[in-house]
C-alpha positions in Angstrom: -27.0 34.1 -26.3 -23.8 32.2 -26.9 -23.1 31.2 -30.5 -20.4 28.5 -31.1 -18.9 28.2 -34.5 -16.9 25.0 -35.2 -15.0 23.9 -38.3 -15.3 20.2 -38.9 -12.6 17.7 -39.9 -13.0 16.8 -43.6 -11.3 13.4 -44.3 -10.7 11.9 -40.9 -13.6 10.3 -39.0 -12.9 11.2 -35.3 -15.3 8.7 -33.8 -12.8 6.0 -34.9 -10.0 7.6 -32.8 -9.5 8.1 -29.1 -10.3 11.6 -27.9 -7.5 13.9 -26.8 -6.9 15.5 -23.4 -5.9 19.0 -24.5 -3.5 20.9 -22.3 -4.2 24.7 -22.5 -1.4 27.0 -23.4 -2.1 30.1 -21.3 -5.5 30.5 -19.6 -5.7 27.4 -17.4 -9.2 28.2 -16.2 -10.6 26.7 -19.5 -8.5 23.5 -19.2 -11.0 20.7 -19.0 -8.7 17.9 -17.9 -10.8 15.2 -19.7 -10.4 13.9 -23.3 -12.7 15.3 -26.0 -13.0 15.0 -29.8 -13.9 18.6 -30.3 -11.5 21.0 -28.5 -13.9 23.7 -27.7 -16.3 21.3 -26.1 -13.9 21.1 -23.2 -13.9 24.9 -23.0 -17.7 24.9 -23.0 -17.7 22.3 -20.2 -15.9 24.9 -18.0 -17.8 28.0 -19.1 -21.5 27.1 -19.8 -24.1 27.9 -17.2 -27.4 26.2 -16.3 -30.2 27.6 -18.4 -28.2 29.8 -20.8 -29.1 29.6 -24.4 -26.5 28.2 -26.8 -26.6 27.9 -30.6 -24.1 25.8 -32.6 -23.1 26.4 -36.2 -20.9 23.7 -37.8 -19.0 24.4 -41.0 -19.4 21.3 -43.1 -17.1 20.8 -46.2 -18.9 18.8 -48.9 -16.9 16.3 -51.0 -17.6 12.7 -52.0 -15.0 11.6 -49.5 -15.9 14.1 -46.8 -16.4 12.9 -43.2 -17.7 16.2 -42.0 -21.3 15.1 -41.4 -20.1 12.1 -39.4 -17.9 14.4 -37.3 -20.7 16.8 -36.7 -22.7 13.9 -35.2 -19.8 13.0 -33.0 -19.3 16.6 -31.8 -23.0 17.0 -31.0 -23.2 13.8 -29.1 -20.2 14.9 -27.1 -21.5 18.3 -26.1 -24.9 16.8 -25.2 -23.2 14.3 -23.0 -21.1 17.0 -21.3 -24.2 19.2 -20.9 -26.2 16.6 -18.9 -24.5 17.8 -15.7 -24.6 21.5 -16.7 -28.2 22.0 -18.0 -27.5 24.7 -20.5 -30.2 25.3 -23.1 -28.7 23.9 -26.3 -31.1 25.7 -28.7 -30.0 24.5 -32.1 -27.3 22.7 -34.1 -27.1 24.5 -37.4 -24.9 23.9 -40.5 -23.1 26.0 -43.1 -22.1 23.9 -46.1 -19.3 24.8 -48.4 -17.6 23.0 -51.3 -14.1 21.6 -50.9 -12.6 24.2 -53.2 -10.7 27.4 -52.8 -13.0 29.5 -55.0 -14.5 32.9 -54.4 -17.9 31.3 -54.6 -17.2 28.8 -51.8 -15.9 31.5 -49.4 -18.5 34.0 -50.4 -21.1 31.4 -49.4 -19.3 30.7 -46.1 -19.3 34.4 -45.2 -22.9 35.2 -46.2 -24.4 32.0 -44.7 -22.6 32.6 -41.4 -23.6 36.2 -41.1 -27.2 35.2 -41.9 -27.2 32.7 -39.1 -25.5 34.7 -36.3 -28.2 36.4 -34.3 -27.9 40.0 -33.1 -25.9 40.7 -29.9 -24.5 37.2 -29.9 -21.5 36.2 -27.7 -19.4 34.2 -30.2 -17.1 31.3 -29.5 -15.0 29.7 -32.3 -13.0 26.5 -32.8 -11.1 26.5 -36.0 -9.0 23.5 -35.2 -10.1 21.6 -38.3 -11.3 22.3 -41.9 -9.5 23.7 -44.9 -6.9 26.4 -44.6 -8.6 29.2 -46.5 -11.7 28.9 -44.2 -10.0 30.9 -41.5 -9.8 34.2 -43.3 -13.3 33.9 -44.5 -14.5 33.0 -41.0 -12.7 36.1 -39.6 -14.4 38.3 -42.2 -17.8 36.9 -41.1 -16.9 37.6 -37.5 -15.9 41.2 -38.3 -19.3 41.7 -40.1 -21.2 40.3 -37.1 -19.4 42.6 -34.7 -19.9 45.7 -36.9 -23.5 45.2 -38.0 -25.1 42.7 -35.6 -23.8 43.9 -32.3 -22.0 40.6 -31.7 -18.9 40.2 -29.5 -16.2 37.7 -30.2 -15.4 36.2 -26.8 -13.1 33.3 -27.5 -11.3 31.6 -30.5 -9.4 28.4 -29.9 -7.2 26.2 -31.9 -6.4 22.6 -30.9 -3.2 21.0 -32.1 -2.1 17.4 -31.9 1.3 16.0 -33.0 1.5 12.6 -34.7 4.6 10.5 -34.0 4.7 7.2 -35.9 1.0 7.5 -36.3 0.4 8.0 -32.6 -1.2 11.2 -31.2 1.0 13.1 -28.8 1.1 16.5 -27.0 -2.5 17.7 -27.5 -2.5 21.5 -26.9 -5.2 24.0 -26.9 -4.3 27.6 -27.9 -6.3 30.8 -27.2 -6.2 32.4 -30.7 -8.5 35.3 -29.9 -5.6 37.8 -30.2 -5.1 36.7 -33.8 -8.6 37.9 -34.6 -8.0 41.2 -32.8 -4.7 41.6 -34.8 -6.9 41.0 -38.0 -9.1 43.9 -36.8 -6.2 46.1 -36.0 -4.8 45.7 -39.5 -8.0 47.1 -40.9 -7.9 50.2 -38.6 -4.4 51.3 -39.3 -4.6 51.5 -43.1 -4.5 55.3 -43.0 -1.6 55.6 -40.6 1.9 56.3 -41.8 4.5 53.5 -41.7 6.1 54.7 -38.4 2.8 54.9 -36.6 1.6 51.6 -37.9 4.8 49.9 -36.9 4.5 51.3 -33.4 0.9 50.1 -33.1 1.9 46.6 -34.1 4.8 46.5 -31.6 2.5 47.8 -28.9 0.0 45.1 -29.8 2.5 42.3 -29.5 3.9 43.8 -26.2 0.5 43.4 -24.5 
């Protein structure tokens, strides 16, 4: 089963903006070529198969001014529209809620709630284009737990970037950030190595 984890924009309601046509930096096979509000929805448009089961988990940041719930609806409507021609089995649209605060409690909740919701042996796809900055590290910790103890496999992590020039969106780019997660994993495995060996492992990683 595919599990798609998506961080949501907090203070900007994307339904009020034009969607972006993301150019992929690297793996062109996932480049959608059509505008989307949620970057990974374009990736899913190219990779989902008829009948395959997919669960979505949206990370919602709660705050009196948060637009996360509205953006969740926009993202769901978009992937449902894309899926009409594909016919994948979109099983569920779940939510993990966290406070808009950089506290241990907020990120402990993100990690524990995520790991509770990721089923065993899931193929995980992640879009961390939006949300608060500390979420990423907590998200990576949850992914590591899911791989180690739930038999999950992290298949793809993407990051969508848009530049704003005089308030106008330009140069939408989609980056494959899966290697960043595997670097995170590597750092955890080389803690017992000496400095010279660890440095070589890092250089070898970036040479790949």
